[in-house]
MDTraj code that builds the backbone (N, CA, C; nanometers):
import mdtraj as md
import numpy as np

residues = "UNK UNK UNK UNK UNK UNK UNK UNK UNK UNK UNK UNK UNK UNK UNK UNK UNK UNK UNK UNK UNK UNK UNK UNK UNK UNK UNK UNK UNK UNK UNK UNK UNK UNK UNK UNK UNK UNK UNK UNK UNK UNK UNK UNK UNK UNK UNK UNK UNK UNK UNK UNK UNK UNK UNK UNK UNK UNK UNK UNK UNK UNK UNK UNK UNK UNK".split()
xyz = np.array([
    [0.1112, -0.1074, 0.0097],
    [0.0282, -0.0348, -0.0044],
    [0.0775, 0.1441, 0.0303],
    [0.0243, 0.2186, -0.0817],
    [0.1118, 0.3290, -0.0928],
    [0.0595, 0.4245, 0.0155],
    [0.1176, 0.5054, 0.0573],
    [0.0424, 0.6191, 0.1404],
    [0.1103, 0.8242, 0.0960],
    [-0.0747, 0.8482, 0.0512],
    [-0.0719, 0.9556, 0.0064],
    [-0.0129, 1.0375, 0.1332],
    [0.0497, 1.1645, 0.0980],
    [0.0541, 1.1588, 0.2762],
    [0.0603, 1.3654, 0.1756],
    [0.0150, 1.3997, 0.2394],
    [0.0548, 1.5823, 0.2362],
    [0.1285, 1.6351, 0.2497],
    [0.2086, 1.6902, 0.1023],
    [0.3105, 1.7812, 0.0951],
    [0.3220, 1.9071, 0.2259],
    [0.3863, 1.9469, 0.1588],
    [0.4270, 2.0590, 0.3106],
    [0.4020, 2.1719, 0.2674],
    [0.3865, 2.2280, 0.1537],
    [0.3648, 2.3178, 0.0495],
    [0.2605, 2.3349, 0.1046],
    [0.1196, 2.2015, 0.0933],
    [0.0554, 2.1823, 0.1211],
    [-0.0613, 2.1822, 0.2251],
    [0.0039, 2.1587, 0.3463],
    [-0.0019, 2.1496, 0.5473],
    [-0.1201, 2.2933, 0.5444],
    [-0.2329, 2.2346, 0.5878],
    [-0.2729, 2.3533, 0.6675],
    [-0.3545, 2.2886, 0.7929],
    [-0.4030, 2.3512, 0.8790],
    [-0.4901, 2.3851, 1.0034],
    [-0.3794, 2.2438, 1.1036],
    [-0.4157, 2.1595, 1.1489],
    [-0.2776, 2.0481, 1.2697],
    [-0.2312, 2.0492, 1.2079],
    [-0.2219, 1.9580, 1.0459],
    [-0.1219, 1.9201, 1.0096],
    [0.0012, 2.0143, 0.9609],
    [0.0094, 2.1425, 0.9454],
    [0.0613, 2.2153, 0.9309],
    [0.1248, 2.2887, 1.0493],
    [0.0863, 2.2488, 1.2202],
    [0.0927, 2.2948, 1.3268],
    [0.2312, 2.1901, 1.3514],
    [0.1868, 2.0125, 1.2931],
    [0.2389, 1.9904, 1.3358],
    [0.3908, 1.9041, 1.2400],
    [0.4220, 1.9413, 1.0866],
    [0.4790, 1.9605, 1.0342],
    [0.5915, 2.0813, 1.0729],
    [0.5360, 2.1924, 1.1042],
    [0.6071, 2.3222, 1.2153],
    [0.6909, 2.2693, 1.2890],
    [0.6186, 2.1359, 1.3689],
    [0.7131, 2.1281, 1.4749],
    [0.8220, 2.0199, 1.4360],
    [0.8201, 1.9340, 1.3492],
    [0.9651, 1.9141, 1.3568],
    [1.0510, 1.9602, 1.2608],
    [0.9779, 2.0764, 1.1909],
    [1.0720, 2.1764, 1.0921],
    [1.2088, 2.2427, 1.1750],
    [1.0983, 2.3410, 1.3355],
    [1.1089, 2.3840, 1.4714],
    [1.2898, 2.2888, 1.4573],
    [1.2639, 2.1977, 1.5293],
    [1.3040, 2.0815, 1.6336],
    [1.4091, 2.0301, 1.5327],
    [1.3811, 2.0089, 1.3725],
    [1.4782, 1.8959, 1.2993],
    [1.5432, 1.9606, 1.1631],
    [1.4646, 2.0741, 1.1818],
    [1.4821, 2.1703, 1.0993],
    [1.4386, 2.0961, 0.9297],
    [1.3365, 1.9840, 0.9380],
    [1.2852, 1.9345, 0.8078],
    [1.1916, 1.7787, 0.8965],
    [1.0710, 1.7826, 0.8019],
    [0.9454, 1.7298, 0.7987],
    [0.9978, 1.5368, 0.8178],
    [1.0282, 1.5122, 0.9035],
    [0.9991, 1.3529, 0.8502],
    [0.9067, 1.2790, 0.8593],
    [0.9716, 1.1667, 0.6884],
    [0.8852, 1.0997, 0.6360],
    [0.8160, 0.9934, 0.7237],
    [0.8672, 0.9908, 0.9018],
    [0.7504, 0.9141, 0.9646],
    [0.6125, 1.0407, 1.0201],
    [0.6673, 1.1395, 1.0803],
    [0.5208, 1.2496, 1.0841],
    [0.4899, 1.2559, 0.9623],
    [0.5135, 1.2627, 0.8089],
    [0.4217, 1.2667, 0.7130],
    [0.3427, 1.1074, 0.7294],
    [0.3613, 1.0180, 0.7743],
    [0.3124, 0.9115, 0.7306],
    [0.2063, 0.9181, 0.8735],
    [0.1833, 0.9512, 0.9856],
    [0.1528, 0.9915, 1.1183],
    [0.0183, 1.1046, 1.1103],
    [0.1018, 1.1814, 0.9896],
    [-0.0046, 1.3073, 1.0073],
    [-0.1232, 1.2541, 0.8909],
    [-0.1378, 1.1894, 0.8459],
    [-0.2611, 1.1396, 0.7728],
    [-0.3506, 1.2102, 0.8429],
    [-0.3713, 1.1234, 1.0066],
    [-0.5024, 1.1672, 1.0712],
    [-0.3754, 1.2238, 1.1271],
    [-0.4420, 1.3634, 1.1865],
    [-0.3688, 1.4055, 1.2653],
    [-0.3954, 1.4131, 1.4441],
    [-0.5281, 1.4472, 1.3819],
    [-0.6266, 1.4000, 1.5011],
    [-0.5607, 1.2748, 1.6867],
    [-0.5302, 1.1643, 1.5275],
    [-0.5116, 1.0654, 1.5803],
    [-0.3344, 1.1012, 1.6860],
    [-0.2806, 1.1666, 1.5396],
    [-0.1275, 1.1882, 1.5908],
    [-0.1207, 1.2020, 1.7242],
    [-0.2518, 1.3268, 1.7511],
    [-0.2352, 1.3717, 1.8775],
    [-0.2709, 1.3144, 1.9731],
    [-0.3399, 1.2219, 1.9484],
    [-0.3834, 1.1781, 2.0666],
    [-0.2715, 1.0846, 2.1072],
    [-0.2113, 0.9996, 2.0150],
    [-0.1088, 0.8973, 2.0157],
    [0.0055, 0.9590, 2.1607],
    [0.0376, 1.0733, 2.0827],
    [0.1468, 1.1679, 2.1440],
    [0.1455, 1.1808, 2.2813],
    [-0.0313, 1.2582, 2.3419],
    [-0.0458, 1.2419, 2.4889],
    [-0.0517, 1.1189, 2.5383],
    [-0.0965, 1.0189, 2.4857],
    [-0.0971, 0.8543, 2.5383],
    [0.0454, 0.7839, 2.6024],
    [0.1011, 0.8642, 2.4893],
    [0.2739, 0.8448, 2.4991],
    [0.3305, 0.9314, 2.6021],
    [0.2709, 1.0462, 2.6499],
    [0.3576, 1.1465, 2.7553],
    [0.2936, 1.0564, 2.8796],
    [0.1380, 1.0557, 2.8858],
    [0.0992, 1.0331, 3.0548],
    [0.1843, 0.9222, 3.0912],
    [0.1884, 0.8054, 3.0115],
    [0.2491, 0.6716, 3.0374],
    [0.4145, 0.6788, 3.0531],
    [0.4406, 0.7519, 2.9612],
    [0.6219, 0.7894, 3.0658],
    [0.6604, 0.8892, 3.1402],
    [0.4976, 0.9565, 3.1583],
    [0.5910, 1.1028, 3.2854],
    [0.6251, 0.9694, 3.3979],
    [0.5660, 0.8597, 3.4425],
    [0.5705, 0.8549, 3.5847],
    [0.6838, 0.7532, 3.5711],
    [0.7218, 0.7815, 3.4621],
    [0.8819, 0.6436, 3.4315],
    [0.9688, 0.6446, 3.4246],
    [1.1059, 0.5464, 3.4890],
    [1.2180, 0.6644, 3.5344],
    [1.2971, 0.6613, 3.3467],
    [1.3768, 0.6687, 3.3079],
    [1.4704, 0.6887, 3.2137],
    [1.4495, 0.5411, 3.1378],
    [1.5280, 0.4960, 3.2327],
    [1.6024, 0.3394, 3.2273],
    [1.4422, 0.2576, 3.1698],
    [1.3785, 0.2517, 3.2514],
    [1.2546, 0.1584, 3.2624],
    [1.2052, 0.2126, 3.1201],
    [1.1812, 0.3730, 3.0351],
    [1.1006, 0.4106, 2.9226],
    [1.2291, 0.3730, 2.7862],
    [1.3071, 0.3338, 2.8202],
    [1.4234, 0.3841, 2.7389],
    [1.4526, 0.1852, 2.7436],
    [1.4559, 0.1658, 2.5610],
    [1.5145, 0.0262, 2.5411],
    [1.5942, 0.0158, 2.4878],
    [1.6936, -0.1342, 2.6122],
    [1.8358, -0.1269, 2.5661],
    [1.8048, -0.2648, 2.4686],
    [1.9003, -0.2794, 2.4097],
    [1.9221, -0.3869, 2.3521],
    [1.9800, -0.5709, 2.3581],
])
top = md.Topology()
chain = top.add_chain()
for i, resn in enumerate(residues, 1):
    res = top.add_residue(resn, chain, resSeq=i)
    for name in ("N", "CA", "C"):
        top.add_atom(name, md.element.get_by_symbol(name[0]), res)
traj = md.Trajectory(xyz[None], top)
C-alpha cells in the first residue's frame, strides 16, 4: 500500500502545526511525521498517551536497551 501524504507546501491546520514542530526541532519534516499526520487528531492522541504513560517512568525503564 502506498500512503498519500500531504506535501509541506499544502499542509493546513493541525497538519501544518505538526509539520512546523518537526521543522523547528529537526530542520525538516520526517517521513514518519508525514505518514502519521495523515490523521493528525490520532497522532495528537497517540503523543498524549505516550506522554501520560512515560511521565511517571524512570528513564531506564522507558528506554529500550538492546
